[in-house]
C-alpha positions as CSV (number, residue, x, y, z in Angstrom):
1,M,-21.3,-3.7,-0.4
2,S,-23.4,-6.8,1.0
3,E,-25.6,-6.6,4.0
4,A,-22.9,-8.8,6.3
5,E,-20.1,-5.9,5.0
6,L,-22.6,-3.2,5.7
7,L,-23.2,-4.3,9.3
8,E,-19.3,-4.8,10.0
9,D,-18.7,-1.4,8.5
10,F,-21.3,-0.1,11.3
11,K,-19.3,-1.6,14.0
12,Q,-16.4,0.7,13.6
13,Y,-19.0,3.8,14.4
14,L,-20.7,2.1,17.6
15,P,-20.3,4.4,20.7
16,K,-16.9,3.4,22.6
17,Y,-18.3,4.3,26.0
18,L,-20.5,1.3,26.0
19,S,-19.6,-2.0,27.6
20,P,-19.0,-5.1,25.6
21,N,-22.4,-6.3,26.5
22,G,-24.0,-2.8,25.6
23,T,-22.1,-2.8,22.2
24,E,-23.3,-6.3,21.5
25,N,-27.1,-5.3,22.3
26,L,-26.8,-2.4,20.2
27,F,-25.5,-4.2,17.4
28,A,-28.1,-6.9,17.6
29,E,-30.9,-4.1,17.4
30,L,-29.1,-2.6,14.4
31,K,-29.1,-5.9,12.4
32,Q,-33.0,-6.3,12.9
33,F,-33.4,-2.7,11.4
34,P,-36.3,-1.4,10.2
35,A,-38.3,-4.3,11.7
36,N,-37.6,-2.9,15.3
37,I,-38.9,0.6,15.1
38,D,-41.2,0.0,18.4
39,Q,-40.5,0.5,22.1
40,R,-36.8,-0.5,21.7
41,L,-36.3,3.2,20.5
42,Y,-36.8,4.4,24.2
43,T,-35.3,3.9,27.6
44,S,-36.9,4.3,31.0
45,L,-33.3,4.1,32.9
46,L,-32.9,8.0,32.7
47,K,-36.4,8.9,33.3
48,A,-35.8,10.3,36.8
49,E,-32.5,12.3,36.0
50,P,-32.7,16.2,36.3
51,I,-30.7,16.1,32.9
52,I,-32.0,17.0,29.4
53,Y,-30.3,14.5,26.8
54,Q,-29.8,15.1,23.4
55,G,-32.8,13.3,21.6
56,D,-35.1,13.8,24.4
57,G,-39.0,14.7,23.9
58,L,-40.2,17.6,26.0
59,S,-43.6,19.1,26.4
60,N,-44.5,23.0,26.2
61,L,-41.5,24.2,24.5
62,P,-42.0,27.5,22.4
63,I,-42.5,26.8,18.6
64,V,-42.8,29.4,15.9
65,N,-43.5,28.7,12.2
66,L,-42.5,31.4,10.2
67,P,-44.0,33.8,8.7
68,D,-46.5,32.9,11.2
69,A,-45.4,34.8,14.1
70,R,-47.4,33.0,16.7
71,I,-45.5,31.3,19.4
72,E,-47.2,28.1,20.7
73,G,-45.8,25.6,23.3
74,K,-45.8,22.2,22.0
75,K,-44.1,18.9,21.9
76,A,-40.6,18.8,20.3
77,M,-37.3,16.7,20.3
78,V,-33.9,18.2,21.8
79,L,-31.2,18.3,18.9
80,S,-28.6,20.3,21.2
81,N,-25.8,17.9,22.5
82,T,-26.3,17.1,26.1
83,C,-23.0,18.6,27.2
84,D,-23.8,21.9,25.2
85,I,-27.1,22.6,27.1
86,S,-25.8,21.2,30.7
87,P,-26.0,24.0,33.4
88,D,-22.9,22.7,34.6
89,N,-20.7,24.1,31.6
90,P,-21.2,27.7,31.9
91,R,-20.3,29.9,29.0
92,P,-19.6,33.8,28.3
93,I,-22.5,33.6,26.0
94,P,-25.6,31.9,27.5
95,A,-26.5,28.5,25.8
96,R,-29.7,27.8,23.8
97,M,-31.3,24.9,23.4
98,I,-32.2,23.6,19.7
99,Y,-35.0,21.5,19.1
100,C,-37.8,20.2,16.3
101,P,-41.4,20.1,16.7
102,I,-43.1,16.6,17.2
103,I,-46.7,16.2,15.4
104,S,-49.0,13.5,15.5
105,F,-48.5,11.1,12.7
106,E,-52.2,11.0,11.9
107,K,-52.4,14.7,11.8
108,F,-49.5,14.7,9.4
109,E,-51.2,12.4,7.1
110,R,-54.5,14.6,7.4
111,L,-52.6,17.7,6.6
112,L,-51.2,16.2,3.4
113,T,-54.7,15.1,2.3
114,A,-56.2,18.5,3.1
115,S,-53.4,20.2,1.1
116,Q,-54.3,17.9,-1.8
117,A,-50.7,16.5,-1.9
118,S,-50.3,13.0,-3.5
119,V,-49.6,10.8,-0.6
120,S,-48.8,7.3,-1.2
121,D,-49.0,4.2,1.0
122,H,-45.5,3.7,-0.1
123,Y,-44.4,7.3,1.3
124,L,-45.9,6.7,4.7
125,R,-44.2,3.4,5.2
126,D,-40.8,5.0,4.3
127,I,-41.5,7.6,7.0
128,R,-42.1,4.7,9.5
129,A,-39.0,2.9,8.4
130,Q,-36.9,6.1,8.9
131,K,-36.1,6.5,5.1
132,V,-37.5,10.3,4.8
133,S,-34.3,12.3,5.6
134,S,-36.3,15.3,6.9
135,M,-38.2,13.4,9.5
136,F,-37.5,11.2,12.5
137,F,-40.6,8.6,13.3
138,L,-41.5,8.3,16.8
139,P,-43.4,5.1,17.7
140,R,-46.1,5.5,20.2
141,N,-45.5,5.5,24.1
142,D,-47.2,6.0,27.2
143,S,-46.5,9.8,26.9
144,L,-46.8,10.4,23.3
145,G,-50.0,8.5,23.1
146,E,-49.8,8.0,19.3
147,D,-47.3,7.7,16.6
148,A,-45.6,10.8,15.8
149,I,-42.9,12.4,13.5
150,V,-40.1,14.8,14.4
151,L,-40.0,17.7,11.6
152,L,-36.2,18.1,11.4
153,D,-36.3,20.7,8.8
154,R,-38.4,23.1,11.4
155,A,-35.8,23.8,14.0
156,N,-36.4,26.3,16.8
157,N,-34.5,27.3,19.9
158,C,-34.8,29.0,23.3
159,D,-32.9,29.7,26.4
160,I,-32.1,26.7,28.3
161,N,-33.9,28.2,31.2
162,Q,-37.2,27.7,29.7
163,V,-36.9,24.0,31.1
164,P,-36.0,24.4,34.7
165,A,-34.4,21.5,36.4
166,H,-37.2,21.0,38.8
167,E,-39.8,20.6,35.5
168,I,-37.6,18.2,33.4
169,Q,-39.0,14.9,34.7
170,S,-42.7,16.0,34.6
171,R,-42.1,17.4,30.9
172,R,-40.1,14.5,29.6
173,L,-41.9,12.5,26.8
174,F,-39.1,10.0,26.2
175,T,-35.4,9.4,26.2
176,L,-33.9,7.6,23.4
177,S,-32.2,4.3,24.1
178,D,-28.8,3.5,22.9
179,Y,-30.5,2.1,19.6
180,G,-32.9,5.0,19.4
181,F,-30.2,7.6,19.8
182,Y,-27.6,5.9,17.3
183,L,-30.5,6.2,14.6
184,L,-31.2,9.9,15.6
185,I,-27.6,10.6,15.3
186,F,-27.2,8.7,11.9
187,K,-30.4,10.5,10.6
188,L,-29.3,14.0,11.5
189,S,-25.7,13.4,9.7
190,I,-27.5,12.5,6.4
191,H,-30.1,15.3,6.8
192,F,-27.5,18.1,7.8
193,T,-24.2,16.9,6.4
194,R,-23.8,15.4,3.2
195,I,-20.4,15.0,2.1
196,R,-21.3,13.7,-1.2
197,E,-23.4,16.7,-2.2
198,A,-21.8,16.9,-5.7
199,V,-20.9,20.5,-5.4
200,R,-17.7,21.6,-6.3
201,R,-16.2,24.2,-3.9
202,T,-12.7,25.1,-5.0
203,S,-10.9,27.5,-2.8
204,E,-10.4,31.0,-4.1
205,S,-6.7,31.2,-3.0
């Protein structure tokens, strides 16, 4: 499939709730990928909203890295769907928020070096270009202060009341733009659901 055909295929899966102008803007950003993995991943339009959005970065969420039983408050990206964790949608069983830890890109590189893992510049470039399925690269912004990585294979969860509505704005590190959100959903679909896994699952019936 040519690049032009691939881009046309993308158009079928663009969000239907966007205005025609919003759709064209998003498509224009996708055409520039991966050269535009920068501040365009974020939006400031929703910064003051007392809502946790899917893809939001939040500070001080409880993180555990089993088998180490210590629980520490750290930066994390929310994976749960916005509607699923909204307090306006009560459920018989209280909702829990799923999220993954955010670590410094520089710290990640140091950890690999300390573990004597073979790290090539090509691998690090692939992370920045969103080509590593288990990580979501975050370019620095004012709140993050540095380039960072979301570790998609280190998911945690907590009660949604861990982030009261009056604390959301002060603890929000970023909210993804339409472009950033589209990249996240695409990345999650690859990391968690691969229809071409090449495993035969014949029914027993």
